[in-house]
N, C-alpha and C positions, 0 to 999 in steps of 0.2 A: 251794281254787278256783284254777284256772290263772290266771297273770298274765303279761301281755305287756309288755315294756319297750321304750319308744320314746323318741326325742329330738324336741324341738320348738324352734323359734326364734321369738322375738318378731317380730311382723309390723309393718313400718313402711310409710309411704306409703299408708295407708288413704284411699280416695277419690281417689287420684291416678290420672289416666288412664293406662292401660297397665300399671298395677302388677300386676293379677291375671294378665294375659297373660304377663308376665315370670315370675311365680311358677310358673305351669303349664308354661311352656316349660322350666323347670328340673326338671320332674317332681316338683313339690311341690304341696301342696293347702292352700288357706287354711282355717283352722279357728278355733274359739273354745272356750275352757275357761271354764265358768261354774258358779255354785252354791256351796254350802258357806260361805255368809255372807261371801263375798269378791267383789271386783269381777271382772267378766268380763275375760278376757285374749285378745287376738287373736294367733294364732300361725300358723306353717306347719309341716306335717309332710310327710314324703316319701310318695310313692305306694307305695313298697315297704313302709313301716311300716303303712300302712292295709291293704294286702293281707295282711300278717301277722296283723293283728287279725281281719279277716274270716274267714281260714282257721281261726283258733282257735275261732270259733263265737260265736253270739249271747250277749250278757251277759258277755263276757270282761272281766276286770278289767285296766285299763291303767295302768301307772306311767309318767308322762311326765316326762322330765328336761328342765327349762326353766331354763337358766342354772345357778345354784347350788341351785335349789329342785327338789323333786320333787312332782308332783301325782298323786294317785290318782283315777282316773276310770273311768266307763263310757261307751261310745259310745252316744249317744242317737239320732244320725241321720247317715247318709252320703248326700249328694246326688250323683246321677250325671247326666252329660250325656245328653240325650234321644236324640242321634244316635250319638255315639261310645261311650257307656256308660262313659266315663272318670269317676273321682271329681272333683267340682268344689268340694265343701265338706264339712266334718265338724264335728259338735257333740259335745263331751265334757262330761259332767256330773261335777263333783267329788263324791266319796263318802268316807265314813268307815267303817272296818271295824266300828265300834260301832253304826252306824245300820241301821235296816230300810228297805228300798226296795220300791216297787211296780213290778213289771216284767212284761213280756210274755214268755212262754216257749213255744217251739214244742213241739207234740205229735208224737211219732213212733209210728206203729202198728207192732206186732210180732205175728207169729203169723197163722194162717189158721183161721177158724171151720169146723167140720165141715159146716155147712149150705151152704157154698160148693160143696163137692163133691157133697153129697147132693141139693141142690135147684137148683143153678146160681145161687145167690144172689150178688148184687153188693154189695161193700163201698162204702158211701157215707160218706166222711169229711167231716163237716159243719163241725166246729170244729178248726182246725189250730193254734191258739194259745190259751193261757189266761193270765189275769192272776193273779199271785200276789204275796205279800208275804213278804220274808225278809231276814235279815241279809245284808250284802254278801258275806260269806264263804260263805254257804249258797245263793246264787243259782245254780240249775242252768242249763247251756247248753240242755238239752232235757229233756223228760219222756217216758219210754218207756211206752206203754200196750199191755199184752198183751190182744189181742182174741180169743184162741183160744176162751175159754168162751162168747163171744157167740152168740146164736141169732137166728133170724128174728123171734121173738116178744119178744126182749129186747135192746134196744140199750144203749148206755152214755151216761150223762149226766156233766156236769162233776164233780158231787159224788162220783162213783164212781171218779174217777181217783186212783190211789195217788200221793201226793206224798212227796218226800224229807222226812226229819226236819227240823223247824224251818221248813218252808215252808207258808204259809197261803193257802188259796184265796180269791180275790176275785171271780172269775167266778161268775155265777148257778149254784148247784149243780144246778138243774133244766135247765140249757141242754143240748140234745143235742150229743154229740160225734161219735158214729159209730153207724150201724145198718146192717142188711142189707136189701136190696131184692130182690124176685123179679121178673125181667124179664117183661113182658107178652108172651103169645104172639100171633103175627099171626093176625088173624081170617080164616077161610076165606070166599071170595066167596059171596054169597047164591045159592040155586038159580036164581032168575029171571035173575040177571046171568050165571051160568054158561051157561044155555040160550041167552041172547041172543048171547053170544060165539060159541057153537058154530054158530048159525044164520047168521053173517056169511058172505056170498059170498066165494069164493076170489078174491083179487086176481090181476091178470094177472102180477104179479111172482112169484107162487107156482105158476102153472100149469106143468105139465111135471114130469118126474121125472128123477132122475139114475141112470145105470147103475152097475154095480159099480165102474167105474173113476172114477166121479164126474163123468162128462160129462152135460150137460143134454140130455134127449131130449124129443121132442114128446109132447103128450098122446095117449095111445094111443086114447082114445075118439073123438078128432076126426079121426084119420087115415082110417078107413073112409068117413066121410061125404064127404070130399074126393075119394076115389077113385071113389065112386059118381057124383059129379057130372060127372066127366070122361067116364064111359062113355056 
């Protein structure tokens, strides 16, 4: 399993007015490390290190250097500012390589079913993540699901997702993950409605014709009547 190494500093001045603003002005993020039968520790980490973890992928193992100690952890949550989208807080959960953990893993679809081309079917991805249990060393970043064999009549449920060795499914095995849909054809207008539309009188904006050069001309049927009136 891939591991990212970062450094953290103990956070002081908790609850002091302006302390968080100063931390964020230094391009650092307040964070907490908890779990593992130890007391929670408030720390700061750099925005650069958080970006490195995010780019490595979900469920990346993180080794945090904190003074003379090293903490092994997983990122449980990163909170972002609603407007700027900058990280404002991070939670790290201590882990042991000997322990199993319950985690959420993203599902990535791969392949194209033949019925997409044959019948114009649309792929509906219902479940994008599944919950699994595994040793920390065996937790995957994502699980790839090959949907090539899928047909209109047979979708895929969670219990049919092939998991890596040592990974146990916790999601309901019968929960639908992905299936194919046939788009509905637009209904043709009813005969009565079509006849009514055809019987509508021509509006004044549509009277007249255009010549070959596209110039609007008078209605040819109306012209003789006017000439007769003048005589």
